[in-house]
N, C-alpha and C positions, 0 to 999 in steps of 0.2 A: 214527572212523577217517578221515573225509574231511579233517580238519584235519592229521592226521599225514601222510596221503598228499600233501597240498599242500606241507607244509613239507619233506618229504624230496625231493619232485620239484623244488621251487624250489632247494633246496640242490644237487641234481645239475646243474641248468641253470646255476647260478651258480658251479660249481666249488668248492664248500665242503662242510663236514660239516653235516648237519641234526641234529635232536634224536637223541641216542644215549646218554643217561645213564640215564633212568628206564625200566626194563624192557628186555626184549630188543629191540635195534635201535630203541629209543625208542618202543616200542609203548604204554607207559603214560604218555607225556609229557602227553597230554591230561588224564588223571586228575589228574596233579600240578598242572597249570595250573588246573583247575576247583577243586581243593581250596584252592589259593592264593587264587583269586578269592573263594571262599566265605568264607574266614576274614579277608579284608581288611575294613577299616572301611567300613561302609555309611554314607557321609557324605552329608548333605544341606546345600547352601549356605544360609546364614542368610537371605539376601534373595531366595531362590527362591520360586516358586509351588509349594508343597510337594505338593499333591494332583496337579497336572498333572505335576510333576517325577517323581513315583512312577508315574503312570499311563502315561507315554510309553513306557518300555521294555516294559511289558506289551503295549501295542498293537503295538509293533514285533515282539514275539515271536509273537503269535497271528495277525497279519494274514495271512501266507502259510501258517502252519501249518494253518489251517482249510481250505486248498485241498486238502491231501493226502487227506482222506477221500473226496473226489469222484473221485479218480483210480483207475480199475480196475486193480489189479495182477494180477488173474487174470480170465479171460474172463467178462464180463457181471456181475461181482460186486464193485462198489465198496462201500466202507463205507456211503456215503450215495449213493443214486441220485438225481441231480438233472438235470432236463431243460434247465436253463439253466446248465450247468456253466461254459461259457466266460464268460458274463456275470458269474457269481459270482466267477470268478478275477479278472476285470478290476476288479470292485468291491473285492475284498480287497487287490489290488495298490494301488489308489487309497487305501485306508485307511492304508497304511504311510506315506503322505506326511504325514498328520496327526501320526503319532508323531514324525517328524523335526521338523516345525514346533513341536510342543509341547515337545520336548526342548530345542531351541535357545532358544525364547522363555521357558520357565519357569526356565531356568538363570540368567537375569539376567546373562549374560556376553556381551560383544560378539563374541568369537571364536566362541562357540557359536551365536549368532544369525546371524552371517555364514555359518557352515557350514551351518546349517539352511536358509537362503535358497538357497544354492547347491544343496544336495541336493534340496530340494523342487522348484526350478525344473527341474533336470535330470530328476528322476523324472517330473514332469508332462509334460515335453516328449517323453520317450521312451515314455510310456504311450500317447500318441496313435498312434505307430508300432506299439506292441505290439498295440493293438486292431485297427488297419487291416491288419496282416499276417495276422490270423486270419480276415478277412472272406472271402477266397477259399476257405479250407477250409470255413467255415460254409456258403457258397453251394454248394459242391460236394456237401456232405453233406446240405444242406437242413435242418439242425438245429443248435441250440446245445448239444446233449447230447454229452458226450465219448464215451460209448459208441457213439452213432450215427456219430460221426466215425471211431472205430476200425473199426467194422464196414464203413464205406465204403472201407476200404483193403485189402480182401481181394485185389483184383486188382493194385493198384499203390499204393505208398506215396505220400503227399501231397508228400514232399520232391521228387519228380520233376516233377510238373506245377506245383507251387507252390514252386519253388526260391527265387525272389526273396522270397516271403513267409517262407520258412524263414530266409533270410539276415537279413531285417529283424527277425524275431522274436528271432533269436540275438543280434544286436547290441543291440536294445532290452533283452533280458534281462540282458546284461552291465551296462547302465546302471542297470537297476532293482536289481541285486545290488551295485552300486557296486564292480565289479571293474575292474582296469586294462584300458584306459586311461580308464575313467570313474570313477576314485576321487578326483577333484578335491574333492568335498565334504569329505573328511577333511583333505586338504592339511596334512600334519604340519608342514611347514616354514613355511607361511603362517598357518594357523589353529590351530596347536597341537592337532592331532588332531580338529578339526571339531566337530560339534554335540554329541558326547557327552564333551566335555572335562571336565565337572564330575561325571561319573558314576564311581562306584567300586563295588567289591564285586559283589554279584549283580545289581545294576541294570546295570552295564556288561556282566556276563556274559549278561544277556538280549539286549542289543544284539548281542553277539558270536555267541550261538547263533542269533539271528534271521537274521543274515547268511548262515550256512551252511544254515539251513532254506530260505531263499529260493533258494539255489543248487540244493538238492535238488528243490524244487518246480518251478523253471523247467526243470531238466534232465528231470524226469519228464514235464512237459507237452510238451516237445519230442519226447520219445520216443513218447508216445501220439498226438500230433496229427500229426506229420510222418513218423514211422518205423513206423507200423502198430501200435504198442502191442504186444499179445500175438500179433499175426499175423507170421509170418515162416517161415524155413526151420528145421525141426527142432522141438524142444520149445518151445512158445510162451513159457512163463514164463522159461525159461533165456535165450531170445533177448532178451526184454524186459530182463532184468537186465544182459545184456551191453551192449546199446545204452545203457542208462542209465549204466553205468560209463564207457563211452566218452565220452559227452557231458559227464558230470561232470568227466572228465579234461580235456576241452577247456576247461571253465570255469576250472579251477584252473591250467591251463597258460598261458592267454592273457595273464595279467598279466606274465609274464616270458619268453614264448616268443621275444621279440625278442633276448634276451640269448644265445640258443643260438649264433648265428653269431659273437658276440663272444668267447665263452669256450670254444667247443667244442674248439679246438686249443691252448688255453693250459694251462700247467702249474698244478696246484692248489698254492697256497702256504699253505693253512690247515694248522696243526699242532695236534694234539690235546694239550692241556695238562691234567693234568700227566704223561700217559703219555710224551709226547715233550718233553723238557726244552728250554726256550728257550736258545739260545746267548747267553751273556753275555760281552762283551769282557773282557780281563784287567783293565782299569782300571774296571770297573763298580763303582759305589758302592752299597752296600746297608746292612743293619742294623749298628749299632755293637755291638762286643763289647769286653770288657776281658780281657786275657791275663795269664798268669803266667809266671815263669821256670821252668826245668826243675826247680828245687828246690821249687817250689810257692809261692814268695813272689809277692805282687802286684807287677806292674811299675809301676803308677801311683804317682807320687811327689807327687801333689796340687799340681802346679805351677800349675794354673789356666789354662794357655795354651789348652786346648781350649775352655773357657768364654768366654775373651776373644775368640777368632777366630770363634766361632759366630755367623753373621749373624742367626739367629732366636732366640737366647737359649734354646735348648732344653736346654742342659747346665748343671747346677748341682752343686757339690760343696763339701765342707768339709774343710780340712786338719787332720790330727792327727799326733802324733809317737809313735813307738815308743820302747821303753826304750833301744835302741841309738842313738837319734838320727835314725833314718830317718823320712822323712815317708810318710804314706799317707792316702788319703781315708777320713774317718770315714763319709761317705755319698757316693754318686755317683749322680746321677739324670739320666735322659734322657727327655724328653717327645717320643715318636715321633709324636704327633699334630701337632707343629710342625716336626719335623725334615724338611729338604729333601734330605737325603742328598748334601750337596755335597762331603763328604770333607775339608773344611778342618781338622777336628779331628784326623784321622789324620795329616795333613801337619805339623801343629804339634806333635804329641806327641813329645817328645825321647826317650822310653823305649820306643817301639813298643808301649805298653800298649793304645792305642786302635787297633783294626783294623776295617775294614768288610767284611762278608761278602757273599755273593751272595743272602741272604734279602731278599725285597721283598714288596710288596703286603700290608703289615701292616694288619690290620683287626680291629675288634671292635665289639660292640654298645654298649659303654660306653666313653666317652672316657678315663676315669681308668685303665682297664686298659692303655692305651698308654703310661702312665708307668712306665718300668722303673727299678728300684732296682739297687744294686750287685750284690746277690745274683742278680738276673736277668741281669746283663750279664757277670759273671765266668764264664770257662770254665776247664777244668782244665789246658789246655796252653798252649804259647807261640805258637800261631797260625802266621803266615807266616814268622816269624824265630826258629827254634828255638835258634840258637847265640848270639843276642844277649842280653847282660845289661848293663844300664846301669851298674851299679856296678863292672863289670870294665873299663869304658872311661873313665868320668868321673874326672878327676884322676890318671890313670895316667901313667907315663913315656912320652914320645913320642920314638921314634927314639933312645932312650938318653940323651936330654937331661933335665935336671932341670926341674921346673916353674918354678922361679925364673928360670932362663935363658930359658925360653920367654916368660915374662911381660915380661922386660926387652927381649927382641927385639920383642915386639908393641908395647911403649911407644915404642921407638926408631922403629919403622915409622910410628907415628901422628905423631911429631914431624916426621919428614921428609916 
């Protein structure tokens, strides 16, 4: 739910719609994402160090996950009671650096290696401040045990006397979790997504889950070390969960909270498609269709002008002749994987047989399915020009004059 909460919140800040397709209000979007990741190809680069490549996401996943059992969620009853809980947390946080370095080095990719160097340098730098910010709390409690630190906050929470320590821990925690503005190791525009560029499938999923586990771990530690843990006003366990949710909210908000003041008074321009149809101008050019006259005859006379003017050669046809002498296309084929929807074929067609509709975004998993035959292109009506019939106009009398007179007049005009 943390991922859904973050994405919906960021969408609200950025004046757009968040996930809203899978489940009610997008509640099952995370399940859909995990299923997609699970069934993706679990690919390993040919020249990578395979054992280290596989081991890196596992280390990233378990490094801060092992810290959660030493955090007491109810009074004096952690899953594992450890007298050196703070040191254990710092040790496991340092272990995540090896996962990053191993991931970048074992991928045998220069972008991944540069991202790993950035990430490890940043994590090591801020881990120093992460440890130093806790020394005041440890000195005040006289113990490295998290339970002793919580019990020392019966009278006053550590956030008040150790406010600058809390601030340092919070900022260093953002850096350890690689949240904005400390997400430079990923550098999507510079390093093509950073140290896990070569990872796919569940290996990438472990990095993804590990990032959110680190957020939960850091948030929980801030709650128990600086906000009294299960001590507070009212029911202790309920209070603990409230503060944990508040601090987690800060972690997921901090990456785009600066955008609030940019977009808070602006109008949302995002439209839900296909519920809200996109406005298409009258001259918009879309998918090609072949039309018929009102009597059901095909309008196309196989003049081949459309195939001649097509700049990408996506139209092909073959002329045939009916018993009455009229031409028609024996086959008419359009390759929509090549079509650029320029509309030149519609402009060149003398019979208004070719018309472009508002259909667009043609896609398919197989390229040959985008090759449309005449049966796929023909519609049952006349389209945009219902009263037009080529054979009612071509060769007919014009203004009461005979065709021979008009031809003589045209020849005389050419001579002059």
